[in-house]
N, C-alpha and C positions, 0 to 999 in steps of 0.2 A: 509792061513797064516795070512792075515790081521785081520781076525776075531779072531784068537787065540791071536795075539798081542794085539788087542783091549781089550780083556777080561783080559789079564794078566797085562797090563801096563797102562791102562787109568783109570782115575777117574773123575767123574763129581760131582760138588756140587755148589749150589748157592753162598756159601761164597767165592768161589775161583774166581768168575767172576770179571773182572776189566775193567773199561772204562778209557782209557788213550789216550791223544792227538787225540781224535775224533774216535778212534777205540774201538771195543768191543772184549775183550779177554776172552775166556772161562776159562782160568786160567793164573796165572802170571809167569809161568816157560817157558822160551824159550830156543832154541838152539842157541848158539853164532855163529857168523860168523867164517869161517875157516874150519868147519867140512864138509860142503857141498858147496864147492866153486862154482860148476857149476850146481847146482840144479838137480843132478842125483838121489837123494834119496827122493825127495818130495813125491813120491808115498808110502813110508814106514814110514817116520819120524812122521807123525801125529799119527801113531798107537803106538808110544812110550810114548804118553801122553802129548806131548808138547802143550802149548797154542799158540805158534808162533815159527817160524823158520826164522833165518836170513841167507841168502845165500851170497856168495862172500867170500873174497873181489874180485870183478871183476874189470878188467881194460879194456880200449878201445880195445887194441890189445891182442891177445893171448901171453902168455909168460910162459916159462918153470920153472921159479923160480930159486932159488939158487942151486948150485951143491949138490948132495947127498954125504954122509948122512946129513940130515938136520932136523931130528926129533928124540929126545932122551927122553927116560923115566928115571925118577929117582924114582923108586918104594918106596924106603925107605922114600922119602920126599912126596910121593903122588903128584908128580910134573912132568911137561914136560918142555923141552927147545926146541924151534923150531926156525929155520931160513928159513922158507919155501920161503918167498919172493914173495907173490902174484902169485903163480902158478895157472893159470886158462886158460880157453879156449876162453876168450874174451867176450865182451859185446854183440856182434852180435849173437854169438852162444848161449849165455845164454838167450837172449831175444827170439830167435826162439824156444828154448826148452820150455821155460815157456809159450809161446803162445800156443803150442800144448797141454800143460797140464792144461791150465787155466780152472778153475771151476771143475777140476777133483781131487783136493786135498782140504779137508775141514779144512784149517788152514790159519792164517794170515802169510804172507811172507814178510820179509823185504829184501831190496837190499843194500848190503854194497859195496860202490864204492870207487875206488882208482885211482892212476895214474900208468902208465907204468914206469918201472925202468929207461928207457932211456929218459923219458920226463923231460926236465929241469924244475926246480921248477917255473921258470918264466912263463912257459907255462902250469902249472898244472891245471889251471882253465879250459882249453879246455878239458882235460881228464875227469874231474869230470862232466862237462856239457854234454859231449858226452854220458857217462854212464847213466846219469840222463834221457836224452832224450830217449835212447834206451830201458830202463827198465820201463819207466813211466807207460805204459799200462799193465804191467804184475806183478808188486809188489804192496804191500799195503803201505809201508813206505820206506824211504831211510835213510841210515847212511853214513855220510861223514867220511871216515877213513883217518886221517892224523897222526895216532899214532902208526902204526906198526914200530918196531925197525929194521925190516929186509929189508927195501928198503932204500938205502943210501940217506940221506938228507930229508926223508919224514917228520920226526918229526920237522924239521925247519918250516914246514907249520903250526905248532901250534902257532907260534908267531903271535902277534896281527894283524899286517898289512896284511900278506898274508892270514891268516885264515879269516879275515873279508872280504877280496876281494873274496875268494872262496865261502863263504856262501852267500854273497850278490848276486853273479852271479847265484848260484843255486836257490835262492829265486826269482830272476827275471824270471828264467825259470818256476818255480813253479806257479808264478802268471799268467803266460800266458796260463796255462793248463785249461782244461774244468772242472776238479774236483781237490779237494785239496788232496795232499798226504803229510803226515807228513815228516819233515826232521829233523834228529837228528845228533849229533856230537859225535864221539867216541874218547875219550882222553886217554892219557897214565897215569899210576899211579906215574910217576916220576916227575911230575910238582911241582914247588914250590907254596907256598900259593899265592905269587904275580901273578904267571902265572894262577893259578886257579881263582883269582879275575878277571883277564883279560878275561878268558873264560866266566865267568858269564856276564860280560859287553858285550862281543861279542854276546852271545846268545840273550840278551835283545835288542841289537842294530839291529841285523839282523832279529830278530823275528822268528828264527827257533823254532822247537817244543820240543826239549829236548836234554838230554845228556846221553851217555852211559859211565859209569865209572866202570871198566877201561879195557884197553888193557893189554898186557903182560908187565913185568917189566925187565929192564936191571940190576936192583939191585940183587945181589946174597948174600948179607951179612946175610940174614936170613937162609941160607942153612947150614946144618951140614956136608954135604959131599963136597968133592973137585970136582969141575966141570971144572977145568982148561983144561983138556984133550978134553972137548967138544968144546970149542971155543965160538964164538959169538952166540947170539940168545936171544929170549924173554922167560922169565920164567913165567909159569902159574901153577895153582894148589894151594895146601895147603900153601906154603910159602908166597903167595901173598894175602892171605885172609885178614889179618889185614890192609895192606897197601891200598888195594882197598876199604875196608870199610871206612877207614879214609878219603880218597878222596871223596867218596860218601857223607859222613856225612858233610864234610866241604862245599861241593857244596849246600847241602840242607840248611844248616844254613846260608850261605852267600846269597843265593837267597831268603831266608825266605819262602822256600817251594813253590815258584812260578814257578819253572822250573821242568817239569816232568823228572824223572831220572830212568834209568835202571841200576841195579847193576849187575856186573859180575866180576869174578876173585876169584877163590878159594872157590867156593860154593860146598861143598861135603856132607853136612848134613842138616837136617831140622833146626838145630840151626843156621847154617850159613845163610840159607834162611830167617829165621825170623829176624835175626840180620840186614840183609840188608834192609828188609822192615821197621824195626824200625828205621833205620838210614835215611830213606827218599825215598827208592826206591818204585816206583809203580809196577815195573816188575823186574824180575831177569833173568839171562841167565847162562847156564852151558856149559862146553865143557870138560875140564880135569876131572871134577868129573864123567862124563859119562864114561870116559876111565877106571877109577879106581873102580867105584861103579857098573858099568854095567847098563843094560837097565831098571832096576827097580828103578833107581835113581829118575826119575821125579815123579813117583807114591809115593815114600817114602817122598819126599819133600812136595808134596801136602797133603798127609795125616797128616804130622806134622803141616802144616799151618792151616788145618781145625780145629785142636784141640788146637792150641796155639795162633792164631791171635787175 
C-alpha cells in the first residue's frame, strides 16, 4: 500500500526543496495541525507527498473536546466549521507514541502545543512548557497555538503581555536543551493591524523562529449560505483564502521579510499555493483542501509550483 501511495501521490524535484529556520524540507507543502492530533497516521502521511506534517494540538492532559456534533461541512462553500476543542490523548501519550515511531517515518514533524480547557490563562505558561518538554526529543519544531477559537479565552493569550511571557518561557526552555528546535507562533486571521504589529514586535523580542498565518476565522461575512443553525466554531477553507493571505502579506511587509512565515488557510489550488509564496510564505500547509480535493492535492500543488515558481 505504501509503495502504491508513493507512486501515485509523491513527487520530487530539486526546485521544490526549501531550507527554513534551520531545517531542510523536501518540498514546501505540509499538513496543518488538527488532522492528526495524536500522531496516529504518521506511518501513512508521508506517502501522500507532504514535505512535513504538524501534529496536535496537544495539551498536557488528555481531554475529550467539545460536545458532538462539532465538525460541519459546507460543500457549496468548500469550507468546514469546527469546534473540536483540542480533543487529544495528552502530551504523555503522544510523546510515548512518537518515541516508538522515531526514525521510522521519513518526514519532518512539528508539534503544535496548547493548554487544557480548564487551565486558567494565568497558568497557561505551565501547560505550554510541559508540552514542550515532553515532545522535545520526538519532534523537529514547535508551534505555540494561542489562536484556536474553540477553547474559551485562549485567543486572549495573543495579547502582547501574556503572549510575550509564554514565548519567553518557551525560549528559556529551548536554550537549556542540547540542540536547537525551532519555535513558531500560530495566529488568528481576525487580528487588527495594530495587533499584527504587536505580533511582529513580540517575535523579534522573544527571538522565536517564525509565524504560521493563519488559524480558522470567526468571521462568516464572506459566506453565501446561512450557518446560524451550526452555531459557534472556526471557519476554514475557500472563504478564508483572501483573509489569510492578507494577514500573511502584511506580516511579510511589516517585518521586511525578516521573519520566516508559513501560509495556511484556504489553499485548494496551485494558484492559491503560488499566491501564498509570492506573498512571503516560505512554506504552506493544507487541511480543508485535502478534504475537498482528495489525496492528489499535494501532488497537484507541487506540480503547479514546479512550473510557475
